[in-house]
Each structure stands twice: as structure tokens, then as C-alpha cells.
N, C-alpha and C positions, 0 to 999 in steps of 0.2 A: 567388703572388698574381695574376700575369697570367692564369693559367688560371681561378682562382676568380672574378675580376672578369668575365672574358669569359663564363663559364658563367652567372653570376648576372645578367648583362646580357641573358641569353636568346639569346646568339649561339652558333653552332656552332663548336667549337674542336678542332683537332688539337693534341695535346701530345706533343712529342718531348723526353723527359728526358735523352736521350743513351744511348749504349751503355755497357756495363760499363767499357770502356776510357776513354770520355769522363768517366764519373763519377769515376774514379780521378784524373783531372786537375783535378777541380773543387775549388775552395776549400771549398765547402759540405761535401764529403765528409769533410774533415779537421778541421772546426771542432767542438769538443766543447762544454764548458760555456759558456753565454753569460750574462754578468753585467751587461750594460748594456742589457738589454731587459726591460721589465716582463712578468711572467708566463712567462718562459722559464727561470727559475732551476732548476726541477725536472728539466729534460730532460738526459739524459746526452749526447745528440747534439742540440745546440740548433737546428740547421737541418733535418736529415733527419727527425727525429721529427714536428715540427709539419707539415712538408710531407706526410708520409705520412698523418697524421691528416686533413689537408685533402682529400686525394684519396679517402680512405675515406668522409668525410662527403659529398662530391659523389656518390659511387657509390650512397649510400643516399638521396639527396635526389630531389625531383621534377624536378631539372634534370639528372639523370644522363645522359639521352639527348643533351644538348648537348656532351658530352665524348667524344672518341675518343682514348683514352689509349694511345699507342704505346710501351708499356712496353719498357725496355731497347733503345730504338731511337734512333739518332743520325742527323742529316742530314749527308751527305757533300758535296753540291753543291746549288746553287740558281741558277735562271735566272728572268728575268722576260720574258714574251713581249710582242708588240706590243699585245695586248689588256689588258695590265696584270695578267695572271695569273702567279703564282709557281709554278714547277715545282721541287719539292724531292725530291731523290733520297736515300733513306736508305742505311745501310751494307749493306743486303741487296739493293740495286739496285731497290727498289720506288720508283715515282714518285708523288708526291702533289701535289695542286693546292690553292692558297689564294689568295684575293683580297687578304688582308692578312697580314703577318707581324710578330710581336713577337719581337725578337732579344734573348735574355737569356743569352748563353753565358758571361759573367763573366770572371774573371781568376784568375791564380795568382801567388803571391809567388815571386820569384826566391830560390833557396836558395844558401847558400854552399858552395863546394867545399872540403872539409876532407880533406886527404890524397887529393885527386883525386876525391872522391865526395861526394854530397849526403846519403848515408844516416846519417852520424854525428849529424846534427842532429835527425833525426826522433823518436827516443825522448823527447827533451826538448820538442820542439814538440808532440807528441801529448798530453803531460800539462801543457802550458802553462807550463813554466819557460823556454821560448824562445817568444816571441810576435812578432807582425808588425804589429799595428795599435795605434797609440798610443791612439786613441779607444776601441777595444773593450777593450783589456787593460792600458792603462797603470797602472791602479790596483793591478795585481799586484806592482808593485815597491816598494810602501810598506814602509819599514824594511829594504830589502834592497839589497845591493851589486849593481850592474847594469852590464852591458856593452851597447853598441850596435855591431853589425857593419855597416859601410858606410863609404863614402869620399866621398859627395856632400854638397853643402850640405844637402840634405834629411835625410840621416842625422844631420848635426850638429844640426839643429833638432829632430829626435826626442829626442836627448840633452838639449838645452837645455830643451825643454818638459817632459820627464819630470822633470828636476831642479827646475825652477821649481814644478811642481805637488806633488811628493812628497818632495823633499829626501832622497834615499836615502843610505845610509851611505857609499857610494862610487859614482862614475859615471865610466866611461871609454868611449872609442871605439876599436874595432879596425878599422884600415884594411884589414886582411887582404891586405897586400902591394900595394895599389893606391895611386896618388898621391892626396893630399888635394885636394879641390876646394872647400875652404872659402875664402870671401872674408875680407878683413881684419876686417870688422865682426863676422862670425860667430866668427872665431878669438878676437877680443877677449872675447866673451861666454863662450866655453869657458875662456879663461884666468881670467876673473873668478870663474867658478863652480868652478874647480879641476877641470874635466873633462879628464882626461889623454887624450892621443891616442897610440896605439901603432901603428907602421907595419908591424911584422913580420907575416908571414902566420900565421894560426892553424893550428897543427899537430895539435892534439888537443882534443876537448871532454872536460872532466874532470867526473866525477860517477858516479852509479849509473843507467845507462840503463834497467834493469828497473823502477826506481821513478820514472824521470824526474826524479831529484834532481840538479840542476846544482850543481857546486861551483866551476867556473871553466874557464879555458882555458890551454893551454900553447902558447906562441908558438914560431916556428921557431928562434929563438936560445936556447931553453930557458927563457925567462922564464915563470913561473907567475903567473897572475892570478886572484884570488878573485872569484867572481860567483855569486849565487844566482838571478839572473834575467838574461835577455838579450833584446834586440830585434834582429831582422834587418831592415835597411833597404837593400835592394839593388834595389828596383824591382819591377815587375810584368810578368808575361807576359799580354798582352791577347789573348783568344781571338776574333780578328776575321776569321778566314779566310773565313767565309761572306760577311761584309760586303764584303771585298775582291773576292770573285767578282762582286759586283754593282757594283763601283766606287763604293761609298758613301764619302762624305767622312769622313776621319779627321783627328784632330788630330796634333800632332807626336809624341805618345807612342803613337799607334795607337788611342786611344779613339774611339768612334763619335760624330760630331757630330750634334746634333739640336735641334729647337726645344722649347718648353716642354711640348708634348704627346708628345714622343718621336719625331716624324716626322723621318726622315733626308733626305738629298739625293735618295733614290730614292722616288718616290711609292708609298705602300702599305707601305713597309718602316719599321717603328718599332723603337726600341731602349729597353731598360729595364735597370736594375740596374748592377752594377759596370763593365760594358763601355761604359757611356755616359759621354761626356766631361763634365767639369765638375760631377760629383756627389760627395758624401761616399760612401765605400764602406762603407755600413752597411745592415743589414737593413731598417730603417724607411724609408730613402731609396730603396732598391730597390723596396719595396712601393709607395711613392708614385709613382715613375716608371712602374711596371707599371699602376697604376690609371689614370694619365693616358693611357697608350697604349691600354688596353682601352676606356676611355670615349670617346676620340677616334675609334676604329674604330667603336664602336657608334653614335656620332653620324652617321658617314658612312653606315652601313647604314640607320639610321632615316630619314635625309634622302632616300636613294634610294627607299625604300619609300613615304615620304610623298609624294614627287613623283609616283610611279606611282599612288598612291591618289587624289591630287587630280585626276590626269588622268582616271581612271575616274569619279570623283565628278562632275566637270564635264560628262561625257558624258550623265549621267542627267537 
């Protein structure tokens, strides 16, 4: 969306989608079916396919020359010089220059280590019997026994909100060997709703990994728990390395702080999407922040041109 808006604003745009390694670390790479976005229901890969269609449309449009698509290229480092120009070094050691940057590197969900490895959760996550976003995927639990993996107050509230919305057959929280961080008021709600809390570490995911069919979890003490759905609530990895290189202001969780237009504490450096502080981590909110940033940049470009045009006009 940042690219589309910049191109349609008739501004020249360099687009770095990331290297193959970067893309594998991207949340978008692993998101499959999307059921909370109008018109996205038919896509097998609900983010990648619309993105690719957008780039194909731009390439065939009258605005194609506005876009320099740096396919399979990621930015490794960034500096801003005394003239306000950003110097971006890609993973092939090529240096590119830009007057403005929209930073949209996103986040990734923290995965649980099961038997010392994150791999056991993936077959179920890939087929959405293990989910991460209550707002995106909470509806999947309707009429299904559900577990939440996490030990923070936030994890408890995921369980509470899921229960209040969908009243599943069973709901419980797996602390996965970590101490509970629930306050008394939150624990009272868990007790009221009959949401059981299990402290033992998860030793095994039960089910058919080839079909992504979850049947439950086995705990370290041998206890077996039935679950047809699970939510992981262990926090997020915030991809803010480039922002840190510029000493951009971050919040306590590492998200990039910005104003309503996405402008950060560094002039010319804007942020959009999930890496931005204080936003819902949704496609439509990411789009909105991207449009805000691209439009703000376009206003600066137009204002500079207008001032120059007025100067020349007044000489006539």
C-alpha cells in the first residue's frame, strides 16, 4: 500500500521487499486464508497474492516508471547525512539514496519452544488450528475446545475475550513452565469463567501434523489435554534494527513511535504497519498508516516544488 500510494501520487519510489531470508522472517509470508477482510476470502495466501497483483498492475500502468522495484533485495544498513539524505546499503553492498523513507518491516510472533524447538507448532499454525491474533482468527474457536499458550496478563485476556465472545466447549491456559503474571482481578475472571490454568511445560503437540489437525497437548507430567484450537500469546519480535541505527524513538516494547502522519523522531523517516507503536496489527490499519505516510511525503514534495514555482513565477 505504501508503494501503491506513492506511485499513484506520482512520486518516484524505490521498493525494497527484502531478501529471501527477510521474507521468511515476515509475518506476511506465513499468513494463509484471511477471513476478516472483505474481498480477501478467495486468496490461498491472503497477503502475498494481493501484493503481487498490485505490483503487476503498477508494472502495466501509466505510472510504471515511478517505481524502481528492488526485487529480492533487503536493506542492511541506513544512515542520514547532514543534508537530510538517507543512504541505504542493501544486502549486496549497493548504496541507494532517498530523501524520505517509509519503514514497514513489521513484526513476527514469538513461538513456543516445545522439546527445545519451535518446529512442532508450525504444521498446525500453517493450517490455522494454532493462531496468534485474536482479532484476525478468534472466530475459528467457535464450538471448539481451545488452549491459550502464554503466562502474561495479556495471554489471560486473550483467553477471557475469546471465552466471552464464543463460549467454547472448554478453555484453558498453558503457562508452559513460566510463572503466572496474572493480577487478582484477572484471576477472578478466569475463575468465574472456569478457565483452567496449567503450569506444567508443554512436552508435545498432539494431532495429525500432515493435516494440521490439532487434538491437544501433553504436559511434562504426562497430563493429556484435549484441544481442537490453540492461540499463542507470547509477544512479538519487532523488526526495528534499521530504526535503531538512526536512533529513532521507540516505545518500551520496541515499536516505532510516530505522529498521526507516521513521522518519527528522525526528519524524513516515516513508519507504517505493524512495526508502528499504538496501532492495531491488522491489514487495514497498516494500509491506513501507509497512506498517511505516503501522502505526508507527497505534501512535502509538492510544497517544495510550489515554493520554487512561485519564486520563478514572481520573477516574470
